[in-house]
N, C-alpha and C positions, 0 to 999 in steps of 0.2 A: 683874855688869852694872851700869853706872851710868846713871842717867837723871835728868832734871830733875823737881823737885817742882812741877809746874804743873797747872792745872786740866785741861789736855789729857791729861796722864798719868793723872789721876784718872778721867777719862771712859773712857780705854782700859781701866783696871782694872775699872771698873763694867761695861763691855761684856764683858770676859772672864768675870766672874761671871754676867752675864745669859746668855751662851752656854752656860755650865756649868749653867744652870737654877737659879741661886741668886738670891734677891731680896735687895737691899741696902736697908735702911731706916736713916734717920738720925733717931734719937730721943734724948730726954734721959732720963737715968737714972743710977744709981750703978754704973758699970762700973769695976772695978779696973784692967782692962787697956785700956779705951777701946772695947771691943766685946764682943758676946755672940753665940754661934752657936746657933741652934735647928736642929739637924741633921735631925730628923724632918721639919721643914717646909722645909728648905733655905733658911733665912733667916739673914742676917747683920745684926745690929743694931749700928750704929756710933754712938758718942757724937756728937750733932749739934753740940756746941760745940768739936770738934776743928778745927784749921786744916786747910788742904789737905794740908800735909805730914803731919800727924797721921793724917788719913783714909787717905792713901796707905800710910803705915807700918802702920796697923791692917789694911788689906786684904792687904798683903804678908805680915803675920804669920799671917793666916788661911789663906792659900793652901796651905801644907803640911799643914794639919790637915783639909782637906776632900777628898772624892773627886771628881776631875774626870776625865771621860771625854774624852780628847784627840780621839777620833774625832768628837765632837759640835762641836768648835771649828772655826771657819773657818781657812783656811790661814794667814792673817796672825796670828790669835790663837794657833794652835798654835806658830808660830815664837816669838812673844813669850813664851808660857807656858814653853816649853823654856828660853829665856834666863833667865827669872825663877827657874826651878827650879835651873838650874846655877849661879846666882850664890850666893856664900857669904852666909849670914845675918849679921846684925850681931854676934851672939854668936861665930860661928866666926871672923869677921874680927878681933874684938878678942882672941880666944884666940891666933890666929896672930901678931898684933902683939906680944902679951905673950911668946910663945915666941921671936920674933925678937929682942926686947929682951934677954931673959935670955941668949941665945946670944952677943950682942955684948958683954955685960958681963963 
């Protein structure tokens, strides 16, 4: 799935987390990956110094690691969440590109 890295996309991701009963906090700290997840409290802490693109990427990286009950999501969010889940991650995409390059060589 491709989407634009805009503040609107960030708001949509934040809404998805809110409907999944997760709290997103933007804080400063020493995050190796740009975020930290407090699973027992259902809180995702994102580095507040990240750009919009960085925040979106951090939230997308978090999605596969948390439990989201799709039944709790609104219809629009369920559809968007399924599209996000079905999209290959950056690592998978780069692996596929590497495989395609080796096959052509």
